[in-house]
C-alpha positions as CSV (number, residue, x, y, z in Angstrom):
1,X,92.1,75.1,111.8
2,X,90.0,74.2,114.4
3,X,89.4,70.5,113.9
4,X,86.2,69.9,116.9
5,X,83.2,71.3,114.9
6,X,81.6,69.5,111.7
7,X,83.1,72.2,109.2
8,X,86.9,72.8,110.0
9,X,87.2,76.3,110.9
10,X,90.5,78.1,110.1
11,X,91.7,80.4,112.7
12,X,93.3,83.7,111.8
13,X,96.0,85.3,114.1
14,X,96.6,89.6,113.2
15,X,99.5,89.7,115.5
16,X,102.5,87.6,114.2
17,X,105.2,89.5,115.7
18,X,103.3,87.9,119.5
19,X,102.0,84.5,118.5
20,X,99.4,83.0,121.0
21,X,97.1,80.4,120.7
22,X,93.5,82.1,119.6
23,X,91.8,79.3,121.3
24,X,91.6,76.5,124.1
25,X,94.0,73.7,123.9
26,X,90.9,71.3,123.8
27,X,89.8,72.9,120.2
28,X,93.0,72.4,118.7
29,X,94.5,69.1,120.0
30,X,92.5,65.8,119.4
31,X,92.6,62.4,118.7
32,X,93.5,61.6,114.7
33,X,90.5,59.0,115.0
34,X,87.8,61.8,116.4
35,X,88.7,64.1,113.4
36,X,89.8,62.1,110.7
37,X,86.6,62.8,108.3
38,X,86.9,66.3,109.1
39,X,90.2,66.2,108.2
40,X,89.8,64.6,105.1
41,X,87.1,67.0,104.5
42,X,89.1,69.7,104.8
43,X,92.2,68.6,102.2
44,X,90.1,68.2,99.9
45,X,88.6,71.7,100.3
46,X,92.2,73.5,100.6
47,X,93.2,73.4,97.3
48,X,89.8,75.4,95.5
49,X,90.2,77.8,98.7
50,X,93.8,78.9,97.5
51,X,93.5,78.9,93.7
52,X,93.8,82.7,93.3
53,X,96.0,83.4,95.9
54,X,99.1,85.0,95.1
55,X,101.1,86.2,98.5
56,X,104.3,85.7,98.3
57,X,104.4,86.7,102.1
58,X,104.6,83.6,105.2
59,X,103.8,83.9,108.9
60,X,105.2,80.1,109.3
61,X,107.3,80.5,112.4
62,X,104.7,82.9,113.6
63,X,103.1,79.8,113.1
64,X,105.2,77.3,114.5
65,X,105.6,79.4,117.5
66,X,102.0,79.4,118.5
67,X,102.1,75.5,117.9
68,X,105.1,74.6,120.0
69,X,103.3,77.0,122.6
70,X,100.5,74.5,122.4
71,X,102.4,70.8,122.6
72,X,104.4,72.2,125.2
73,X,100.6,73.1,127.2
74,X,99.8,69.8,126.9
75,X,103.2,68.0,127.8
76,X,104.2,66.5,124.1
77,X,103.1,66.1,120.9
78,X,104.1,66.1,117.4
79,X,104.5,69.1,114.9
80,X,104.0,68.8,111.1
81,X,104.0,71.3,108.6
82,X,104.6,72.4,105.1
83,X,105.6,75.9,103.9
84,X,105.0,76.4,100.1
85,X,107.1,79.3,100.3
86,X,109.5,80.4,103.2
87,X,108.7,82.2,106.0
88,X,109.1,85.9,105.4
89,X,107.1,87.8,108.0
90,X,106.2,88.2,111.9
91,X,109.1,86.7,114.4
92,X,112.0,84.1,113.2
């Protein structure tokens, strides 16, 4: 999710075989104190958005690869990730 806007924007990467950063790192790397309200709202909304989702495929490794690329381009960083299902498609 892109947190540099008043409402968090979901970023969709359609190519799970060759992951890439869908926007610049300035849009994705923000100090927590600048995005805490947007992040709180996002975490409250996510369960309702996906209540009907029954997909069994996950491209988690591709998402992690993009996150590592982002952290590497910044010089450092921490990645926190939770999966609802084991990654099953894309790289890895």
